[in-house]
C-alpha positions as CSV (number, residue, x, y, z in Angstrom):
1,M,23.4,7.9,-17.7
2,S,21.8,11.1,-16.4
3,A,18.1,12.1,-16.6
4,V,19.0,15.7,-17.2
5,G,16.7,17.2,-19.8
6,L,14.0,14.7,-19.4
7,H,10.5,16.0,-18.5
8,F,7.5,14.4,-17.0
9,P,4.7,14.1,-19.5
10,R,2.1,16.9,-19.5
11,D,-0.6,14.6,-18.1
12,F,1.6,12.9,-15.5
13,L,0.0,13.1,-12.1
14,F,1.8,14.0,-8.8
15,G,0.3,13.3,-5.4
16,A,0.9,12.6,-1.7
17,A,-0.5,10.0,0.5
18,T,-1.7,9.1,4.0
19,A,-3.7,6.3,5.6
20,S,-6.6,6.6,8.0
21,Y,-5.2,5.1,11.2
22,Q,-1.9,6.8,10.7
23,V,-3.3,10.4,10.6
24,E,-6.9,10.7,11.6
25,G,-7.0,10.2,15.3
26,A,-10.5,10.6,16.8
27,W,-10.3,6.8,17.4
28,N,-13.6,6.6,19.3
29,E,-15.4,9.8,18.3
30,D,-18.7,10.4,16.4
31,G,-19.7,6.8,16.4
32,K,-16.5,5.2,15.1
33,G,-16.1,1.5,16.0
34,E,-13.0,-0.3,17.2
35,N,-10.6,-1.6,14.6
36,I,-7.7,-4.1,14.9
37,W,-5.1,-1.4,15.3
38,D,-7.1,0.2,18.2
39,R,-7.2,-3.2,19.9
40,F,-3.5,-4.0,19.0
41,V,-2.0,-0.9,20.5
42,H,-4.4,-0.6,23.5
43,E,-3.9,-4.3,24.6
44,D,-0.1,-3.9,24.7
45,S,1.7,-0.6,24.1
46,G,5.0,-2.5,24.2
47,R,4.2,-3.7,20.7
48,I,5.0,-0.1,19.5
49,K,8.6,1.1,19.6
50,D,7.8,4.3,21.5
51,H,4.7,2.9,23.2
52,Q,2.5,5.4,21.4
53,N,-0.7,4.9,19.4
54,G,-2.9,6.5,16.8
55,D,-5.7,7.7,19.1
56,V,-5.0,11.3,18.2
57,A,-2.2,11.0,15.6
58,A,-2.0,14.1,13.4
59,D,-5.6,14.8,14.2
60,S,-6.6,14.9,10.6
61,Y,-10.2,14.1,11.5
62,H,-10.5,17.6,12.9
63,Q,-7.8,19.3,10.9
64,Y,-8.3,17.9,7.3
65,K,-8.5,21.5,6.0
66,K,-4.9,22.1,7.1
67,D,-3.9,18.9,5.2
68,V,-5.6,20.2,2.1
69,Q,-3.8,23.5,2.4
70,A,-0.5,21.7,2.6
71,L,-1.4,19.9,-0.6
72,V,-2.3,23.2,-2.2
73,E,1.1,24.7,-1.2
74,M,2.9,21.8,-3.0
75,G,0.6,22.1,-6.1
76,V,-0.2,18.3,-6.2
77,D,-2.7,16.9,-8.7
78,F,-4.2,14.3,-6.3
79,Y,-4.3,13.2,-2.7
80,R,-4.4,9.5,-1.8
81,F,-6.1,8.8,1.5
82,S,-7.9,5.8,3.0
83,V,-11.3,5.4,4.5
84,S,-11.6,3.8,8.0
85,W,-14.0,0.9,7.6
86,S,-14.9,1.2,11.3
87,R,-15.7,4.9,11.0
88,V,-18.2,4.2,8.3
89,L,-19.5,0.8,9.5
90,P,-18.7,0.6,13.2
91,T,-19.5,-3.2,13.4
92,G,-18.1,-3.9,10.0
93,V,-21.5,-4.7,8.4
94,I,-24.0,-2.5,6.6
95,S,-26.7,-2.9,9.3
96,S,-25.2,0.1,11.1
97,I,-24.0,2.9,8.8
98,N,-22.4,5.8,10.7
99,Q,-23.5,8.9,8.8
100,K,-21.1,11.2,10.7
101,G,-18.2,9.0,9.4
102,L,-19.5,9.4,5.8
103,E,-19.9,13.1,6.3
104,Y,-16.3,13.4,7.3
105,Y,-15.1,11.8,4.1
106,S,-17.6,13.7,2.0
107,S,-16.3,17.0,3.5
108,L,-12.7,16.0,2.8
109,V,-13.6,15.1,-0.8
110,D,-15.4,18.4,-1.3
111,E,-12.5,20.4,0.2
112,L,-10.1,18.7,-2.2
113,L,-12.2,19.3,-5.2
114,A,-12.7,22.9,-4.2
115,N,-9.0,23.3,-4.4
116,N,-8.6,21.4,-7.8
117,I,-7.1,18.3,-6.2
118,K,-8.3,14.9,-7.3
119,P,-9.2,12.4,-4.5
120,M,-7.7,8.9,-4.7
121,V,-9.5,6.8,-2.2
122,T,-8.0,3.6,-0.7
123,I,-11.0,1.5,0.5
124,F,-8.9,-0.7,2.8
125,H,-5.5,0.3,4.4
126,W,-5.0,-2.3,7.1
127,D,-7.5,-1.2,9.8
128,L,-10.1,-4.0,9.8
129,P,-13.1,-3.6,12.1
130,Q,-12.4,-5.6,15.2
131,P,-15.8,-7.5,15.1
132,L,-14.8,-8.9,11.7
133,Q,-11.4,-10.0,13.0
134,E,-13.3,-12.0,15.7
135,L,-15.1,-13.8,12.8
136,G,-11.6,-14.9,11.6
137,G,-10.7,-11.8,9.7
138,W,-9.5,-12.4,6.1
139,T,-9.3,-16.1,6.6
140,N,-13.1,-16.2,6.6
141,P,-14.4,-16.1,3.0
142,I,-17.6,-14.2,4.1
143,L,-15.4,-11.1,4.4
144,A,-15.3,-10.9,0.6
145,D,-19.1,-10.2,0.7
146,Y,-18.8,-7.8,3.6
147,F,-16.1,-5.9,1.8
148,M,-18.3,-5.6,-1.2
149,D,-21.1,-4.2,0.9
150,Y,-18.7,-1.7,2.5
151,A,-17.4,-0.6,-1.0
152,K,-21.0,-0.2,-2.2
153,V,-21.6,2.3,0.7
154,L,-18.6,4.3,-0.4
155,F,-19.5,4.3,-4.1
156,D,-23.1,5.4,-3.3
157,S,-21.8,8.2,-1.0
158,L,-18.6,9.4,-2.7
159,G,-18.5,8.0,-6.2
160,D,-20.2,10.9,-7.8
161,R,-17.0,12.9,-6.9
162,V,-14.3,10.3,-6.5
163,K,-12.9,9.1,-9.8
164,L,-9.8,7.1,-8.6
165,W,-10.2,4.1,-6.3
166,L,-7.9,1.5,-4.8
167,T,-9.4,-1.6,-3.2
168,F,-6.5,-2.7,-1.0
169,N,-3.2,-1.3,0.1
170,E,-0.4,-3.9,0.2
171,P,-2.6,-7.0,0.7
172,L,0.5,-9.2,1.1
173,H,1.4,-7.3,4.2
174,V,-2.2,-7.9,5.4
175,V,-1.7,-11.6,4.8
176,R,1.6,-11.6,6.6
177,S,0.2,-9.8,9.6
178,I,-1.8,-13.0,10.3
179,A,0.9,-15.4,9.3
180,D,4.4,-14.5,10.5
181,W,4.6,-10.8,11.3
182,T,3.7,-10.3,14.9
183,H,4.6,-6.6,14.7
184,L,1.5,-5.7,12.6
185,A,-2.1,-6.0,13.8
186,P,-3.7,-8.3,14.5
187,G,-0.3,-9.9,15.2
188,I,-1.3,-13.6,15.1
189,N,0.5,-16.5,13.5
190,L,-1.6,-18.8,11.3
191,H,1.0,-19.9,8.8
192,T,1.0,-23.4,10.2
193,Q,-2.7,-23.7,9.7
194,G,-2.5,-22.2,6.2
195,G,-4.2,-19.0,7.2
196,D,-2.1,-16.9,4.9
197,Y,-3.3,-18.6,1.8
198,L,-6.9,-18.6,2.9
199,A,-6.5,-14.8,3.3
200,V,-5.0,-14.5,-0.1
201,H,-8.0,-16.2,-1.7
202,T,-10.5,-14.1,0.3
203,I,-8.7,-10.8,-0.6
204,L,-8.5,-11.7,-4.3
205,K,-12.2,-12.5,-4.3
206,A,-13.1,-9.3,-2.4
207,H,-11.1,-7.2,-4.8
208,A,-12.6,-8.9,-7.9
209,Q,-16.2,-8.6,-6.5
210,V,-15.7,-4.9,-5.9
211,Y,-14.2,-4.4,-9.3
212,H,-17.1,-6.1,-11.1
213,L,-19.6,-4.3,-8.8
214,Y,-18.1,-0.9,-9.9
215,D,-17.7,-1.9,-13.5
216,K,-21.3,-3.0,-13.9
217,N,-23.3,-0.7,-11.5
218,Y,-21.2,2.5,-11.1
219,R,-18.7,3.0,-13.9
220,P,-21.4,3.9,-16.6
221,S,-22.6,6.9,-14.5
222,Q,-19.6,7.8,-12.3
223,R,-16.9,7.2,-14.9
224,G,-14.2,6.5,-12.4
225,R,-11.3,4.0,-12.4
226,L,-10.4,1.3,-9.9
227,G,-7.1,-0.4,-9.1
228,I,-5.1,-2.1,-6.3
229,A,-1.9,-1.0,-4.6
230,L,0.7,-3.8,-4.4
231,H,4.1,-3.5,-2.7
232,S,7.3,-5.1,-3.8
233,H,11.0,-4.7,-3.3
234,W,13.3,-5.2,-6.2
235,Y,15.6,-8.2,-5.8
236,E,19.2,-8.7,-7.0
237,P,21.2,-12.0,-6.8
238,K,23.6,-11.9,-3.9
239,T,26.2,-13.7,-6.0
240,E,26.7,-14.5,-9.7
241,C,25.8,-18.1,-9.2
242,E,22.8,-19.5,-11.1
243,A,20.9,-20.4,-8.0
244,D,20.9,-16.8,-6.8
245,F,19.4,-15.7,-10.1
246,R,16.6,-18.3,-9.5
247,A,16.2,-16.8,-6.1
248,V,15.4,-13.4,-7.7
249,H,12.7,-15.0,-9.8
250,Q,11.3,-16.8,-6.7
251,A,11.3,-13.8,-4.5
252,L,9.5,-11.7,-7.1
253,Q,6.9,-14.4,-7.7
254,F,6.1,-14.5,-4.0
255,D,6.3,-10.7,-3.3
256,L,4.7,-9.1,-6.3
257,G,3.3,-12.2,-8.0
258,T,1.0,-13.5,-5.3
259,F,-1.5,-10.8,-6.1
260,A,-0.3,-9.4,-9.4
261,H,-0.3,-12.7,-11.2
262,P,-3.9,-13.6,-10.6
263,I,-5.0,-10.1,-11.6
264,L,-2.6,-9.1,-14.4
265,S,-1.2,-12.2,-16.0
266,D,-2.7,-13.8,-19.1
267,K,-3.3,-17.1,-17.3
268,G,-4.5,-15.8,-14.0
269,D,-4.3,-17.7,-10.7
270,L,-1.5,-17.7,-8.2
271,P,2.0,-18.1,-9.9
272,P,2.6,-21.8,-10.6
273,L,6.0,-21.5,-8.9
274,V,4.3,-20.3,-5.7
275,Q,1.7,-23.1,-5.8
276,G,4.4,-25.7,-6.5
277,I,6.7,-24.6,-3.7
278,V,3.8,-24.5,-1.1
279,E,2.6,-27.9,-2.2
280,R,6.1,-29.4,-1.9
281,N,6.7,-27.8,1.5
282,S,3.3,-29.0,2.7
283,K,4.1,-32.6,1.6
284,A,7.5,-32.4,3.4
285,E,5.6,-31.3,6.5
286,G,3.5,-34.4,6.5
287,R,0.3,-32.8,5.5
288,A,-2.6,-34.4,3.7
289,R,-3.0,-31.5,1.3
290,S,-1.3,-28.2,0.4
291,R,-1.6,-25.2,2.7
292,C,-2.5,-23.3,-0.5
293,P,-5.9,-24.6,-1.6
294,T,-6.7,-24.7,-5.3
295,L,-8.6,-21.6,-6.6
296,D,-11.8,-22.7,-8.4
297,P,-11.5,-22.1,-12.2
298,S,-14.5,-19.8,-12.2
299,W,-12.8,-17.6,-9.6
300,V,-9.6,-17.6,-11.7
301,K,-11.5,-16.3,-14.6
302,R,-13.5,-13.7,-12.5
303,I,-10.3,-12.3,-10.8
304,K,-8.2,-12.0,-14.0
305,G,-8.1,-8.5,-15.5
306,T,-9.8,-6.8,-12.5
307,T,-7.9,-3.6,-12.5
308,D,-7.8,-0.4,-14.5
309,F,-4.2,0.4,-13.3
310,L,-1.6,-1.1,-11.0
311,G,-0.7,0.9,-7.9
312,L,2.9,0.1,-7.1
313,N,4.4,0.8,-3.7
314,H,8.2,0.6,-3.8
315,Y,10.9,1.7,-1.4
316,S,14.0,-0.3,-1.7
317,T,16.0,-3.3,-3.0
318,R,17.3,-6.5,-1.4
319,L,19.9,-9.2,-2.2
320,V,18.7,-12.8,-2.3
321,S,20.0,-16.3,-2.4
322,L,18.3,-19.7,-2.3
323,K,17.8,-21.5,1.0
324,E,18.5,-25.2,1.3
325,D,16.1,-25.9,4.2
326,I,12.4,-25.3,4.5
327,D,11.6,-22.3,6.7
328,P,8.8,-23.1,9.1
329,K,7.6,-19.5,9.0
330,S,7.7,-18.8,5.3
331,D,7.5,-20.5,1.9
332,W,9.6,-18.0,0.0
333,G,12.8,-20.2,0.2
334,V,15.2,-17.3,0.0
335,S,17.7,-15.6,2.3
336,V,17.4,-11.8,2.2
337,D,20.3,-9.4,2.7
338,I,21.5,-5.9,1.8
339,D,24.6,-4.4,0.3
340,P,26.5,-2.6,3.1
341,N,27.5,0.0,0.5
342,W,24.0,1.1,-0.2
343,P,23.2,4.4,1.5
344,A,20.7,4.1,4.3
345,A,17.8,6.2,5.5
346,I,17.5,6.7,9.3
347,T,15.4,3.5,9.3
348,S,17.1,0.1,9.0
349,H,14.8,-1.2,6.3
350,V,14.9,1.5,3.7
351,K,18.1,1.5,1.7
352,V,18.5,4.1,-1.0
353,V,18.7,2.1,-4.2
354,P,17.0,4.3,-6.9
355,W,18.0,2.0,-9.8
356,G,15.9,-0.7,-8.2
357,L,12.7,1.3,-9.0
358,R,13.6,1.3,-12.7
359,R,14.3,-2.4,-12.8
360,M,11.0,-3.0,-11.0
361,L,9.2,-1.1,-13.6
362,Q,11.0,-2.9,-16.4
363,Y,10.0,-6.2,-14.8
364,V,6.3,-5.2,-14.6
365,K,6.4,-4.2,-18.2
366,K,7.9,-7.5,-19.3
367,E,6.0,-9.8,-17.0
368,F,2.5,-8.3,-17.3
369,G,2.4,-6.7,-20.7
370,N,3.2,-3.1,-19.7
371,P,0.0,-2.2,-17.7
372,E,-0.6,1.4,-16.6
373,V,1.3,1.9,-13.4
374,I,0.8,4.7,-10.8
375,I,3.6,4.7,-8.1
376,T,1.2,4.9,-5.1
377,E,4.0,5.0,-2.4
378,N,7.7,5.9,-2.4
379,G,9.4,7.6,0.5
380,Y,12.2,8.1,3.0
381,A,12.2,8.1,6.8
382,D,14.3,10.4,9.1
383,N,13.9,12.0,12.5
384,G,11.5,14.7,11.3
385,Q,14.0,17.5,10.7
386,L,12.8,20.4,8.5
387,N,16.1,20.6,6.6
388,D,15.6,17.1,5.2
389,A,18.4,16.8,2.7
390,G,18.3,13.0,2.8
391,R,14.7,13.0,1.7
392,C,15.3,15.5,-1.0
393,N,18.1,13.4,-2.4
394,F,16.0,10.3,-2.2
395,Y,13.1,11.8,-4.2
396,K,15.3,13.3,-6.8
397,S,17.3,10.1,-7.3
398,Y,14.2,7.8,-7.5
399,L,12.3,10.3,-9.8
400,A,15.3,10.3,-12.1
401,E,15.1,6.6,-12.5
402,L,11.3,6.9,-13.0
403,L,12.0,9.4,-15.9
404,K,14.4,6.9,-17.5
405,A,11.8,4.1,-17.2
406,I,9.2,6.3,-18.9
407,H,11.4,7.8,-21.7
408,W,14.0,5.2,-22.3
409,D,12.3,1.9,-21.4
410,G,8.7,2.8,-22.5
411,C,7.2,1.9,-19.2
412,N,3.6,3.0,-18.9
413,V,3.8,5.0,-15.7
414,T,1.2,7.8,-15.4
415,G,1.6,9.1,-11.8
416,Y,3.7,9.3,-8.7
417,C,2.6,9.6,-5.1
418,A,5.0,10.5,-2.3
419,W,4.7,8.8,1.1
420,S,3.8,10.7,3.1
421,L,2.1,14.0,3.2
422,L,2.6,14.2,7.0
423,D,4.8,12.8,9.7
424,N,2.4,10.1,11.0
425,F,2.1,7.0,13.2
426,E,4.4,4.6,11.4
427,W,2.8,1.4,12.6
428,S,5.1,-0.6,15.0
429,K,7.7,2.2,14.8
430,G,5.3,4.7,16.3
431,Y,6.5,8.2,15.8
432,T,10.2,7.3,15.8
433,E,10.3,7.3,12.0
434,R,9.1,10.3,10.1
435,Y,8.2,10.1,6.4
436,G,6.4,13.4,6.0
437,L,6.9,16.2,3.5
438,Y,5.3,18.2,6.3
439,H,6.6,18.1,9.9
440,V,3.9,17.5,12.6
441,D,4.7,18.8,16.1
442,Y,3.3,16.0,18.3
443,N,4.3,17.9,21.5
444,H,1.6,20.5,20.7
445,E,-2.1,19.7,21.1
446,D,-2.9,21.5,17.9
447,R,-0.5,19.3,15.9
448,P,0.8,22.2,13.7
449,R,2.1,21.3,10.2
450,T,5.3,22.9,8.9
451,A,6.7,22.4,5.4
452,K,10.1,20.7,5.1
453,D,12.7,21.5,2.4
454,S,11.4,18.4,0.6
455,A,7.9,19.9,0.3
456,R,9.3,23.0,-1.4
457,M,11.5,20.8,-3.6
458,F,8.4,18.7,-4.6
459,R,6.5,21.9,-5.5
460,K,9.3,23.0,-7.8
461,I,9.4,19.6,-9.5
462,I,5.6,19.6,-10.0
463,S,5.5,23.1,-11.4
464,T,8.5,22.6,-13.8
465,R,7.8,19.0,-14.7
466,T,11.5,18.4,-14.5
467,L,14.3,17.6,-12.0
468,D,16.8,20.1,-13.5
């Protein structure tokens, strides 16, 4: 059925997003410390598809006013950006606060507000200070305290003007970057040692501590809201057999549920299915105990309910079936595939499956009691062309499904954030994949920005509140 005639609610928010390492550049300027992505790309450029890095990137550190003008041209309601922990705390701890780093983010916030654009600040988007990685990174529980110290600095410096916060972006990807994904910094494999589940616990505790800190000490005066941005594919059974339907449930419990269940469910804690599978696999591996340690009941209680809204990053859909054998690299226990008939973006991993977004939102509503959701990432990669018809079609088709979810399914979705404002450094893909609504000319030292057709289309959607 068509979404023709459906309108976005009057108070629905539209935005665009970036992340610090992907756009800022100025990697060693004005007192910024080294982070894990600086180390990752400098140690071995071969880790990146085009051997490039984010040393300069889109140069947003120097050209943030151009970014804000691009946002003004599109007429967005908010801008989601992340703070570089190393730019604010070069060693990762509060004994050395870099005032120039804070001044940069303060100036960006002021520029946004002067143009009637709400800032949405992501406190952590993957770029951990390298000195903290050398302490063990997120496997070390002390990072929960260090993260709270860092967040306090931001609340003290920016909280009088920032009213929308996200603690973490896609924490499951952070976990996998130290467990089985060598293409993301720091690129180590600690799955065998149970490092992934130690990191899950630390991140959950860090998020909860920051939520309670804000709720108790800052919310009464600053009156902001704080959430977390989780990523998940939608999953469909590869065949009609009963086992593949179980695979869908299993994949969703691992992908979304690892962090959503402890925070959003009535019972809290990691999903029982996840805990049971990891315990079973650990026993089969001859271990004395599960690689997923038990979360203390006091922490289960402290973590539960610690979000004002759910940020949901969604791009695509996968087909799944159950695996018979234990995978030494993953506990998920599912085989993942795609339907060859699904249209593809230029990239290999983003397949255009707009109905998957609606089903994802239906699932969140049913599983977690219809919490408020803001789509914090959704986007399409190509080669950076200005006439980006593929991206235009992607956004229109996904937004149509979003409208159906709001109007026909009663899903509590209050905002949508396109990834990304700019063509940026796309992690291990370097600059070979371009997600931007604005083209960035990386062959020019000034990094000029140029609106693509999708930026103009986005402006029309925002101004009319409809896709017609």
